[in-house]
C-alpha positions in Angstrom: 115.1 107.9 103.8 113.5 107.5 100.5 113.9 110.5 98.2 112.2 109.7 94.9 109.3 107.5 93.7 107.3 106.3 90.8 103.6 106.3 90.4 102.3 104.4 87.4 98.5 104.4 86.6 97.2 101.5 84.5 93.8 101.2 82.9 93.0 97.7 81.8 91.2 96.9 78.5 87.7 95.6 79.0 87.9 91.8 79.5 91.6 92.0 80.4 91.3 93.2 84.0 92.2 89.9 85.7 95.2 89.5 83.4 96.5 92.9 84.6 95.9 91.8 88.2 97.8 88.6 87.6 100.6 90.3 85.9 101.0 92.7 88.9 100.9 89.9 91.4 103.5 87.9 89.4 105.9 91.0 89.3 106.5 90.7 93.1 109.2 88.0 92.6 111.1 90.2 90.2 110.9 93.2 92.5 112.4 91.1 95.3 115.5 91.0 93.2 115.8 94.8 92.8 118.0 95.8 95.7 117.6 99.5 95.1 113.8 99.4 95.3 113.0 100.3 98.9 109.2 99.9 98.7 106.8 98.6 96.0 103.1 98.4 95.9 100.7 97.2 93.2 97.1 98.3 93.9 93.7 98.1 92.4 91.3 101.0 92.6 88.3 99.5 90.8 87.5 96.8 88.3 89.8 98.2 85.6 92.1 100.8 87.3 95.4 99.8 88.8 98.6 101.5 89.9 102.1 100.8 90.9 103.9 102.9 93.5 107.6 102.4 94.2 110.1 104.3 96.3 113.9 104.6 96.2 116.6 106.2 98.2 118.1 107.9 95.2 117.6 108.6 91.5 119.9 105.6 90.6 117.3 103.2 92.1 114.5 104.8 90.2 116.4 104.6 86.9 117.4 101.0 87.6 113.8 100.1 88.1 112.7 101.9 85.0 115.2 99.8 83.0 114.4 96.6 84.9 112.5 93.4 84.1 109.1 94.6 85.4 109.1 97.7 83.3 110.2 95.8 80.2 107.5 93.2 80.7 104.9 95.9 81.3 105.8 97.8 78.2 106.0 94.6 76.1 102.4 93.7 77.1 100.9 97.2 77.4 99.3 97.2 73.9 97.4 94.0 74.5 96.4 94.5 78.2 96.0 98.3 78.6 93.4 100.7 77.3 95.9 103.6 77.3 99.7 103.7 77.7 100.9 103.6 81.3 100.8 107.0 82.9 104.2 107.3 84.6 104.8 110.1 87.2 108.1 110.7 89.0 107.4 112.3 92.4 109.8 113.5 95.0 109.2 111.9 98.4 108.7 114.5 101.1 108.4 112.1 104.1 108.1 108.4 104.7 107.5 105.8 107.4 108.9 102.4 106.6 109.6 99.3 108.7 113.1 98.9 109.7 
């Protein structure tokens, strides 16, 4: 069962919305390499608001993800793509339903 997660809200700069969407779509191949990431979702709420939600079986997975390639790339491009810094929240998972 997953025990911890990350929720990261992203607000794209005006005119950079499709670049943020493309970045998130391209991150999927990197996430596939993260063996401790149990579930990963990149979502779009409206034209400029996006989020990432990931879940992990343990804190070690969450920390590995935070120091991984996707997080590094996001932070490297945040200033040019995002209106505000990514809003990172670290929730506890109370229950889950995953394929398996």
